[in-house]
MARMIFI-257770 format. One record per residue (C-alpha): residue number from 1; x, y, z. Coordinates in steps of 0.5 Angstrom, whole numbers. Layout:
+-----+-------+-------+-------+
:   k :    c1 :    c2 :    c3 :
+-----+-------+-------+-------+
: NUM :     X :     Y :     Z :
...
+-----+-------+-------+-------+
***
This chain:
+-----+-------+-------+-------+
:   k :    c1 :    c2 :    c3 :
+-----+-------+-------+-------+
:   1 :   244 :   147 :   154 :
:   2 :   245 :   148 :   162 :
:   3 :   241 :   155 :   161 :
:   4 :   234 :   152 :   159 :
:   5 :   236 :   150 :   167 :
:   6 :   238 :   155 :   170 :
:   7 :   234 :   159 :   175 :
:   8 :   227 :   163 :   172 :
:   9 :   233 :   171 :   172 :
:  10 :   237 :   168 :   169 :
:  11 :   234 :   164 :   164 :
:  12 :   230 :   170 :   163 :
:  13 :   235 :   174 :   162 :
:  14 :   238 :   169 :   157 :
:  15 :   231 :   170 :   153 :
:  16 :   231 :   178 :   152 :
:  17 :   238 :   177 :   150 :
:  18 :   236 :   172 :   144 :
:  19 :   231 :   176 :   143 :
:  20 :   234 :   182 :   142 :
:  21 :   239 :   178 :   137 :
:  22 :   234 :   176 :   133 :
:  23 :   228 :   180 :   132 :
:  24 :   229 :   182 :   126 :
:  25 :   228 :   174 :   125 :
:  26 :   220 :   173 :   124 :
:  27 :   221 :   165 :   124 :
:  28 :   225 :   165 :   130 :
:  29 :   218 :   164 :   134 :
:  30 :   216 :   159 :   131 :
:  31 :   222 :   155 :   130 :
:  32 :   223 :   156 :   138 :
:  33 :   215 :   154 :   139 :
:  34 :   218 :   148 :   135 :
:  35 :   224 :   147 :   138 :
:  36 :   220 :   148 :   146 :
:  37 :   216 :   142 :   144 :
:  38 :   220 :   137 :   141 :
:  39 :   224 :   139 :   147 :
:  40 :   218 :   137 :   152 :
:  41 :   216 :   131 :   149 :
:  42 :   223 :   128 :   150 :
:  43 :   223 :   123 :   156 :
:  44 :   229 :   127 :   159 :
:  45 :   231 :   134 :   156 :
:  46 :   239 :   132 :   159 :
:  47 :   241 :   125 :   158 :
:  48 :   247 :   126 :   163 :
:  49 :   245 :   122 :   169 :
:  50 :   249 :   128 :   172 :
:  51 :   246 :   135 :   168 :
:  52 :   239 :   131 :   169 :
:  53 :   238 :   130 :   176 :
:  54 :   241 :   138 :   177 :
:  55 :   237 :   141 :   172 :
:  56 :   231 :   137 :   168 :
:  57 :   226 :   140 :   173 :
:  58 :   228 :   147 :   172 :
:  59 :   229 :   146 :   165 :
:  60 :   222 :   144 :   164 :
:  61 :   218 :   149 :   168 :
:  62 :   222 :   154 :   163 :
:  63 :   220 :   151 :   158 :
:  64 :   213 :   150 :   159 :
:  65 :   213 :   157 :   162 :
:  66 :   216 :   160 :   154 :
:  67 :   211 :   156 :   150 :
:  68 :   206 :   159 :   154 :
:  69 :   208 :   166 :   153 :
:  70 :   209 :   165 :   144 :
:  71 :   203 :   162 :   145 :
:  72 :   199 :   168 :   148 :
:  73 :   202 :   172 :   143 :
+-----+-------+-------+-------+
***
């Protein structure tokens, strides 16, 4: 889950690899969107204090941007 809080360039590379790997599965976009919405609805994405302090802000930004891209398609 730490990848969610990675810097945008690294997170973007992760997304490209994920999309390439699962390109043949059209339901992935729906499932990914549902995962993002559920994750963003949580009061904290990361349950440990250390991960929360280190990755929470960037993870929320990454997921919010990803959800906007999914909805724009």
